[in-house]
C-alpha positions, 0 to 999 in steps of 0.5 A, a space after each residue: 953172757 950176753 954182751 947186747 945192751 937192750 934198748 928197752 928201759 926198765 919202767 920201774 919208778 922207784 916205788 914198788 908196792 905190790 897190790 892183792 894181785 901182786 901188780 906193783 903200783 909204781 910201774 903195773 908190772 906183775 910180780 913175775 914180769 919184774 923178776 924176769 925182766 933181766 932175761 927178757 929180749 926187747 920184744 918181751 919187754 916191749 910186750 910187758 911195758 904194753 900190758 903194764 900200760 893196759 893194767 895202768 889205765 884199768 887201774 885209774 878207771 877202776 879208782 876214778 883217778 885221772 892224775 899223776 903223782 909223778 908228774 912235774 
């Protein structure tokens, strides 16, 4: 059992909705990335977060969306 606490928090925003490409429209991780998050190293998690951020930017450009539903 791994007792090391990860320093990289999950990007989950509790708004799970998969699109036709199996990317969550809340955190922009793939289904596979979500399912494997618990076993990922911090380095792998940082890579997933960076990839998800690129997906989010691409999604915003594609749909001409520049707002953020979750910002206050």
